[in-house]
N, C-alpha and C positions, 0 to 999 in steps of 0.2 A: 355179311351173312344174314339171312332172314331171321326174324324172331320166332318163326314157327316153321317146323319142317317134319317130314316123315322119316322114321328110322326103322331099321330092321334088327333082328337078333344079332346078325353078323357085325353090325357096326355099333352096337349098344355101348360097349366099353369105351370106345372113342368118342361117340357123339354125346354120351351122357356122363359117364364117370370121369373121363379126362376133361371134357368141356366144363363140367361143374366146378372144376378147380379155378376156372377163370370167371364164370358167371353162373348164377343159380339156374338149374335146368328143371323144368316142370315136365314130368313124363305122364302122358295121358295113355293109359292102357285101355284100348277100345276094341270093338269088333264090328263088322258090317251089319250083323243081325241084331245088334243091341240098340233099341229105341232110345233110351236115355243117353247113350253115347252120342247119338246123332244130334240131340238137342244141346249137349254140353260142349261138343267140339267147337262149334262156331263162336260160342261165348269165350272160350279159352283163346281162340285165335284172335278175336277182337281185343281182348285184354293184353295179349302179348304185343300187339301193335301199339296200343295206347300207352303201355308202360315203357315203351321205347328203349328196350335193352336192359331193363332192370332184371329181367329173366328171359329165358328162351323156352319155347314149348316144343317138346319132342313127342311126336305122336307114334305110338307103337301098336300095331295090330296084334293083340294078345294071342289070337288063334295061330298066327304065324311065328310066334315067339314063345313056345312052351317052356324052354329052359329058363329064360329070363323071368317069365311069369311065375315059375315055380321058385326061382331063387328069391323073389321078392314077395312070395306068399300072396299072389293075386288070385283070390277065390271068387270074387264077383266084380263086375265091371258096370260102369266106368270106375276105374281105380286111378287116382291121381296122386303121384308121389313127387315131393320136392327134394332134389338132390343138391347138396352143397359139399364141396371138397370130397366128392366121391361117395358120400353117405346120404341116406334118406334122413332128412331132418324133420319132415312132417308129411302128412298125407290125409286124404279123405276118400270116401267111397260114395258114389251116387252123383246125380246131376244136381248140383247146388244152384240156386238162383244167383244172378249177377251180383247182388249186394253182398251175399255171403262169400262169393269168390273174391271180391275186392277186399273184404275184411281179412280173409285168409292170406292173401298176397301181401297186403299192407303190413300185417303183423310179422311177416317173416322175411321180407326182402329189404336189403339195405338201400336207403335213400342217399342223397348226396352227403348229408351230414354224417351218416354212418360210414360211408366210404372214406370221408376225411378222417374220421375217428380211427378206422383201421389203418389208414396210411400213417397217421401219427404214431401208432403203436410200433411201427417199424423203425422209428427215428431214435437215435441214441441221445441227441442233444435235447435237453429238456426245454430250452427256449424255443427251438424249432417245433418241438412237439406241442408246446403250449400255443404257439401261433396257429397251427392247424386246428387244434382243439377249440380255440376261441372262435374261429370261423365256423366250425361245426356246431358249436353251442348257439351261435347267432342264427344259423340256418334252421336249427331244430326248435327254435323258440325256448331254449334253456332246458333241453331234455336232461333229467337228473343224472343219468349214467354218464353222459358226455361232460357235464359240468364237473362231476367228481373226478373224471380222468384229467380234466383241465386243472383242478385243484392239486392233484398229485404231481402233475408236471411243474406247476408253479412252486410247490414245496421242494421238488428236486432241484429247481433253479435258485432256491434260496429267497423266493419272493413271498414271504409269509403274509404280508398285508394284503396282497392281491388274492392269495389263497383263502384268507379269512373272508374276504368279500364274496368269493365263490361259494364257500360253505354257507354263509348267511343267506345266499339267494335261494337255497333249497328250502322248499316248504316243509314245515315241521312234520307233516304226514309222510313225507318222502325220505325222512332221515333214518336210514337203515343201518345195518352193521358196517357197510362200507363208509358211510358218512361218519360214524362214530370212530372208526379206525383213523380216518383222515383228521378228525378233530383232535385225536390224541397226538398224531404227528405234528399238527399245528401247535398245540400247547407245548409240546416238547421243543419245537423250533424256537419258540418265543421266550423260553425261560431256561435257567435263572438269570441270563444276562452275563455280564462280565464279573466273574467271581475268582477268588484266589483259592486254588485247590489246596495249597499248603496250609492256608489259614483255616480252611474247613477241617482238614485232618487234625490240626492242632486243637481246634475246639472240641472235636469228638474225642480226642485223647484225654483232654482235660475233663470232659463230661460226656460219657457214653450215652447219656439220655438227652443230649442236645439234638432233638429231632429236627429242628429247623435246619441245622447244618447237615444232618444226614439226608434230608429231602433234597437240599441244594446239591449235595455231592452226588446223589443218585441221578439227578437230572443231568448233571455235567457228564457223568459216565455214559448215560443213555445217548446224549447228543454226540458223543464220540463213538457210539456203537459198541461200547464196552458193556454189554448187557449183563454178563455174569456179575461184574462189580456193581452195576446199578441195582440188580436184584438183591445182592447181598446187603446193601445199605437198607433197602426197604424191609427185608426180612429181619434185620436187626431191630427195626422199629416194632415190627409185629411181635417179636420175641420179648422186647423190653417194656412195652406199654400195654395197658389194659383198657385204655380209654379212646379218645377221639383219634389220636395219632395212629393207633393201631388200625382202626377202620380206614383211615385215609391211605395208609401204606398198603393195606390189602387191596383197596380199590385201585390204587395206582399200579400195583402188580398186575391185576386183572386187565387193566387198560393197556399196559405195555406188552403183555405176552404176545398178542397178535403182531406187534411191530418187530419182534425179534426174529431174525432169520435163522437162528441156531436152535433147532428143536431139542437138542440135548440140554442146552442152558435152560430152556423153558421147562422141560420135564423135571430137571433137578430142582428148580425154583418152586414149581408146583408141588413137588413132593415135600419140600421143607415147609412150605406154607401150610399144607394139610397137617403136617406134624405139629406145627406151632399152634394151630387153631383148635386142635383136638385135645 
């Protein structure tokens, strides 16, 4: 199939909406009387060829497609809209120079690394996912969002040391909320190690203010995904202490809330934390 082709109103749904579920489709709304359209169209055709299938260019005469033009609010031309999965994901109006066209396309079209990343997201096996993501990270030169996906896969596979190396490779200025969430997962995966739950329970029974035992027990519960029990231990520390342990427990709760898949458990813990702090 050619990378650039003419379409009509009659085949728009097939040529654009359906096709965009397989490959991004850039629709050029133009008209024969439009001077800027005549200068833009050859540039778009050139880029469609150069990009070699990363997108397809569908050229639609807006004068002959009033219904589609109205549906997508085309009020002036040239109007260029990028469709992915049947939806407009970005657009511009007017005849942009080639440099700006390339910048528009490069920011929005998946390269080989992004394709591997999307393919990895469909895999259930974390090791297989990590293998594809490692290739994608290499191809992209260590693009942060791909590296973070790789770290998540490595954690899912139980490879904490490799995950730590991936996190460390992210520049400090790139360490966003996603990085912090994975760091919390890593810290949880690494501690407290081999502990005796019964011994921890006995220590807490003997001394309810044995905060070291409570922190260790909370971590053990969290590792087992027993989040309500983990939150309960930390909330006990917040309730019983007025110094450093209280702050550490509060910070740990805030760190763990995004990791818990049970919104009711998080809501309840947040409510109790607010009560204890007020």
